[in-house]
N, C-alpha and C positions, 0 to 999 in steps of 0.2 A: 349239721344234719340237712340232708335235701329233702323236698316234698317228694311222696310218691312211694317211699319205701316204709320201713317200720316206724317212722315217727306219725304218720299219718294212718296208720293200720293196727288198731291195738290186736286185730287177730291174725297177723301177719306170722306171728310166733303161736297162735292157735292152741295153746296148750302144749305143743311140742317143745317149746322152750321159751326162756324169758332173755332178754338182754341184759349183759352183764360186760362192763368195759374189758376189753382184752383185744380182740382183732377188727380189722375193718369189716364193715358190712359190706357183702359181695352185690348188694341190688344195683342193677345197671338202671339209669334214670332215662327217662324219655329222649333228652337230648344227648343219649349215648355217654355220658359221664358216669362214673362209679361213685355211688354215696360215701364208701369210705370212713364212715361214724363208727368209732371202736365199740364192738359188740362181742359177746360171748354166747353162742346158744347151749343152752344147758337144757339137757334132755328130762324131759317131765314124763312118766307113764301116764296115760289117760284113757279112757274108754276106747277111744279111736284105735289105741295101739293094742287093744285085745287081739291075739294072734289066732283065736279059734274061728274057725271057718274059712280061712284063707287056703288058698291051693297050695300043694308042695312046690310049685315052681315058683309060685311068689315067695312063699317063704326061704326057699333057696337062695332066689336072689337079694333078699333081704337079709338073710344071716351070712351068705357070702357074697356081698357086691362086687361085679368086676367093673373095674376102671375107675374105683373110688379114690378120691384125694385131690389133692391140688396137681397143677403141672406148669411148671416153670416155663417161662418165656412161651406163653401161648401165642399163635397166630391168631386165634379167634376166641373174644371171651362173649359168653351169651347168658341170661338170667330169666327167668319166669316165675311169676308169684301167682298162687291160686288165692285169692283173695277171701273166698269163702270158707277154705278150710285152713290157711294161711300155710301152706307149703310153698317151700322157696328153693328151687332147684338153679344151679349155677353150672354152666359146662364151659370147658375149655378144648380148644381143638389145636393141632399142629398140622399143616398142611404140607405136603411135598407132591409135587406133580399133579396139582389139582384133585387130590384124595386126601382124606381125613388119614393121616399116617398114625396118630396118638390122639386119645380122648380120653378126658377125665372130668368127674362130676364132684360135687360137693352139694349135699342136701340136708335141708332141716325140714323134715315132714313126717308123714306116717309111714307105715311098713308098706303101702302099695306105693307112694311116691318114690321111695327108695327104690323098689324093685324095678319099678318102670323106668326108673333113671340106668340103672343097671343094665336092663334090657336094651335100652335104646342106645347104649353107647356099644354094645355088642353088636348090634344091628347095623349101627352106622361106621364102624371102624373098617377102613379099606374102601368106602364108598365114594365116587366121585361126589364133588360138592353139589351138582345139579340134583342127583339122585338122592344123597343124604338130606338136602333141603326140604325135598317134597315126601321124605320119609312117613307112609301113611301111619297114624295112631293106632289103627286096627292092627298092622303088625307090631309094633312094640306091646300095645296091651295083650294081645296072644301070646306073644313071646315071655311076658313077665307074669301071664296068668290072672290077670287082673278080674275080680268080680265086676259086674255091671255096674254095680254104686261106686266103683272107684275108677271109672273110665277116664274121668277127668284126669288122671295122674298121667295116662300115655299122652294126652294132648299137653300138658306140663312138661313133660320130656320133650317132645317134639317141637314145642315152642322155642324151648331153651335151645335147642340144637341150632334150629333154624335161624335162633337171635346172634349164635357162635358165628356161623357160617357168614351172616349178613356183616357182622363186625369185621371178620377177615376180610372180605369183599371190600368194605371201605377203607380199610388200611392197606389193601392192595392199590385200590384208586388213588388214595392220598399220595403213597409213595412214587407211583408212575408219573402223577402230576408234579411231585418236587424234582422228579430227574429230568422230566422235559422241561421245566422251566430252568433248572442249571444247564441244560444243554442249551438251551436258548440264551441265557445268559453269555455263555462260554462263545457261541457264535457270534452274539453282537458286538463282544469286545474285539475279537479279531477280524471282524468286518470294517 
């Protein structure tokens, strides 16, 4: 287990779930590595998950999330954690022609966090990387129908998207550097 994820934050699961050996923890560490500790999120209803008072828009995104689930061979992976409430969001993207061609999310959190993640994926799909990286949380919050007290969920969604884009950019830079090094090696051998 690496510092900075569920091992140091007992509120990470915040009543929404408890760790249990099963799948790798999706948390991204500050150094860019994934935790990978085996955990399973077990959903537990709490007062926070009382659905009364939520907008129809939020409830629609919560009950019928768009783009939820894993994405094989993602070009970028980003996560974000709200340590105060324990929401955890992981976003995976595929990029084609510098645009987000596919986007999926996995979320452990309250209905507002799930709705914000769903709305964010709809807003980001098809955007250029620069535009998607600057997607305002106000757009996501309004699209998800978030109440004022849950606005941090829109920030969570935008942060995870930004982190996925930055992961993609870092991977591309590394790939281009490896290609340049190979070309230099080949030209040195032929010279």
